[in-house]
C-alpha positions as CSV (number, residue, x, y, z in Angstrom):
1,M,47.1,48.6,28.2
2,R,49.7,47.7,30.8
3,R,50.7,51.3,31.2
4,F,47.5,52.1,32.9
5,L,48.6,50.1,35.9
6,L,51.2,52.8,36.6
7,V,49.3,55.0,38.9
8,P,47.9,52.4,41.2
9,A,50.9,50.3,41.4
10,M,53.0,53.4,42.2
11,C,50.4,54.6,44.9
12,A,50.5,51.2,46.6
13,V,54.3,51.5,47.1
14,A,53.9,55.1,48.2
15,A,51.5,54.1,50.7
16,L,53.7,51.6,52.2
17,T,56.7,53.9,52.3
18,A,54.8,57.1,53.5
19,S,55.4,58.3,57.1
20,C,51.8,57.9,57.9
21,A,52.5,54.1,58.2
22,N,54.8,55.0,61.0
23,P,54.7,58.3,63.0
24,S,58.4,58.6,63.3
25,P,59.9,56.2,60.7
26,G,63.5,55.1,61.4
27,A,63.6,56.9,64.7
28,P,64.6,54.9,67.9
29,T,61.6,54.0,70.1
30,T,61.6,53.5,73.8
31,T,59.8,50.9,75.8
32,D,58.9,50.2,79.3
33,G,59.8,46.7,79.1
34,T,56.4,45.4,78.1
35,G,56.9,46.3,74.5
36,A,54.6,49.3,74.8
37,P,56.0,52.8,74.1
38,G,56.6,54.8,77.4
39,S,59.3,56.0,79.7
40,G,61.3,52.9,79.2
41,T,65.0,52.1,79.0
42,T,65.4,50.2,75.7
43,Q,65.7,51.5,72.3
44,T,65.2,49.8,68.8
45,S,68.5,48.9,67.1
46,R,69.3,50.2,63.6
47,L,68.2,47.8,61.1
48,S,69.5,49.4,57.7
49,P,73.1,49.5,56.8
50,P,74.9,52.8,57.4
51,L,75.9,55.1,54.7
52,A,79.4,54.4,53.2
53,E,79.5,57.5,51.0
54,P,79.0,61.1,51.9
55,P,75.3,62.4,52.1
56,L,74.0,63.9,48.9
57,D,72.3,67.3,48.8
58,T,69.0,67.2,47.1
59,T,67.7,70.7,47.7
60,S,67.7,72.0,44.1
61,F,66.4,68.9,42.6
62,E,63.5,68.8,45.1
63,K,62.5,72.1,43.5
64,D,62.7,70.7,40.0
65,P,62.4,66.9,40.1
66,C,62.5,66.6,36.4
67,T,66.2,67.5,36.6
68,L,66.9,64.1,38.4
69,L,67.4,62.7,34.9
70,R,69.0,64.3,32.0
71,P,67.3,63.9,28.5
72,D,70.0,61.8,27.1
73,Q,69.6,59.6,30.1
74,V,65.9,59.3,29.8
75,K,66.5,58.4,26.1
76,Q,68.4,55.1,27.2
77,F,64.9,53.8,28.2
78,G,63.3,54.6,24.9
79,E,61.2,57.4,23.4
80,S,59.3,59.3,25.9
81,E,56.6,62.0,26.4
82,P,57.3,65.2,28.0
83,P,58.1,64.8,31.6
84,K,55.4,65.1,34.4
85,P,56.5,66.6,37.7
86,K,54.5,65.8,40.8
87,N,54.6,66.7,44.5
88,G,53.5,63.4,45.9
89,L,52.7,61.7,49.1
90,T,56.4,60.8,49.8
91,G,58.0,63.6,48.0
92,P,58.7,65.4,44.7
93,S,59.0,63.2,41.6
94,C,58.9,63.3,37.9
95,T,57.6,60.7,35.5
96,W,58.6,59.9,31.9
97,D,56.0,57.8,30.2
98,P,56.8,56.2,26.8
99,E,55.7,57.6,23.5
100,S,52.6,56.2,21.9
101,V,52.8,52.7,20.6
102,L,51.5,54.0,17.3
103,K,54.5,56.1,16.9
104,T,57.3,53.7,18.4
105,G,55.8,50.3,17.8
106,T,56.4,49.3,21.4
107,L,54.5,49.9,24.7
108,G,57.9,50.9,26.1
109,I,59.1,51.7,29.6
110,S,57.8,54.1,32.2
111,V,60.3,55.6,34.7
112,T,59.7,57.7,37.7
113,A,62.5,59.3,39.8
114,E,61.6,60.6,43.2
115,I,63.4,62.3,46.2
116,N,61.5,60.6,49.1
117,T,61.6,63.2,52.0
118,K,58.8,61.6,54.1
119,S,59.8,58.1,55.1
120,G,62.6,58.5,57.5
121,G,65.3,57.5,55.0
122,L,66.4,53.9,54.4
123,E,66.0,53.2,58.1
124,G,62.2,54.1,57.9
125,I,61.8,51.6,55.1
126,Y,63.7,48.9,57.0
127,Q,61.3,49.4,59.9
128,R,58.5,48.7,57.7
129,R,60.0,45.7,55.9
130,D,57.4,43.2,56.8
131,K,54.7,45.2,55.0
132,F,56.2,44.5,51.6
133,G,55.7,41.3,49.5
134,L,59.3,41.7,48.1
135,F,62.1,43.3,50.2
136,E,65.5,42.7,49.0
137,K,68.9,44.5,49.5
138,T,70.7,46.3,46.7
139,E,73.5,48.9,46.3
140,V,73.7,51.7,43.7
141,G,76.7,54.1,43.3
142,G,78.1,53.1,46.7
143,Y,74.9,53.7,48.5
144,P,72.7,51.2,50.3
145,G,69.2,50.5,49.3
146,V,66.4,47.9,48.8
147,H,64.0,46.6,46.1
148,A,60.6,46.9,47.9
149,L,57.2,46.1,46.4
150,D,53.9,45.0,47.5
151,D,53.9,42.4,44.6
152,K,56.6,39.6,45.1
153,G,56.4,38.8,41.5
154,G,56.7,42.3,40.2
155,P,60.4,42.1,39.1
156,A,59.7,39.1,36.8
157,N,56.7,41.0,35.4
158,G,58.2,44.2,34.3
159,K,57.8,46.2,37.6
160,C,60.4,47.2,40.3
161,T,61.2,50.0,42.8
162,S,64.5,50.9,43.9
163,L,64.8,52.8,47.2
164,I,68.5,54.0,47.8
165,G,69.6,55.8,50.9
166,I,71.6,58.9,50.1
167,S,71.4,60.6,53.6
168,E,69.8,59.8,56.9
169,D,66.5,61.2,55.9
170,R,66.4,61.2,52.1
171,L,66.0,58.4,49.5
172,V,66.3,58.3,45.9
173,V,63.5,56.2,44.6
174,T,63.1,55.0,41.0
175,Y,59.9,53.2,39.8
176,V,60.0,51.2,36.5
177,F,57.2,49.7,34.7
178,I,58.2,47.8,31.5
179,N,55.0,47.6,29.7
180,D,56.1,45.3,26.7
181,K,56.9,41.6,27.3
182,K,59.1,41.9,24.1
183,I,61.5,44.2,25.9
184,S,64.7,42.0,27.0
185,E,64.6,43.2,30.5
186,Y,61.0,42.6,31.1
187,T,61.8,39.7,33.6
188,T,64.8,41.6,35.3
189,A,63.0,44.9,36.0
190,C,65.1,45.7,39.1
191,R,68.2,45.9,37.0
192,V,66.4,48.8,35.1
193,S,65.3,50.6,38.2
194,D,68.7,50.3,39.8
195,R,70.2,51.8,36.5
196,A,67.9,54.7,36.6
197,A,68.7,55.2,40.3
198,G,72.4,55.1,39.3
199,M,71.8,57.9,36.9
200,V,70.1,60.0,39.4
201,I,72.9,59.5,42.0
202,E,75.4,60.5,39.3
203,N,73.6,63.7,38.7
204,L,73.3,64.5,42.4
205,K,77.0,63.9,42.8
206,G,77.7,66.2,39.7
207,A,75.7,69.0,41.2
208,K,78.1,69.5,44.2
């Protein structure tokens, strides 16, 4: 039954990362010296690490998000149902839910890959870091990122979200839900979401 938690849990993360949480996520703001926006003289300093690798072009993948992962890559997470594309709150995504437990004998792993176009890149996420129960740095494929969830205990209970900055205004986001406690990586879910993000980045690089 754990797989039915997929939609609300993902929506909670999406709500935290959506641009509506901050009208100009990641953009420097000016103040008048009192902390209020105005005609002031100071700017907020950058919080996120800069890109150390060239920005990646996501144009074709945004049109067809289910190409973010190849079938052979998806298979590494177990047998899955046909992919489900979606144009969501934070950008185009594709979800691969596990095949029926009656067919596979396991509740399996749900994986979603997304190109986040609405949050102002990694800097936008850093600007909202205090809104997450868990916020920790990671790096995938040479690109900086974070694990960010509303539930601090998520990674030890089969849930993790990796948000990787691949340009100043784009993120590769992978949501992983490990629905079966018998799966060896159930308590280290962020390793799985990072692995999925690495596959997406590999595919983006290969599309040049």
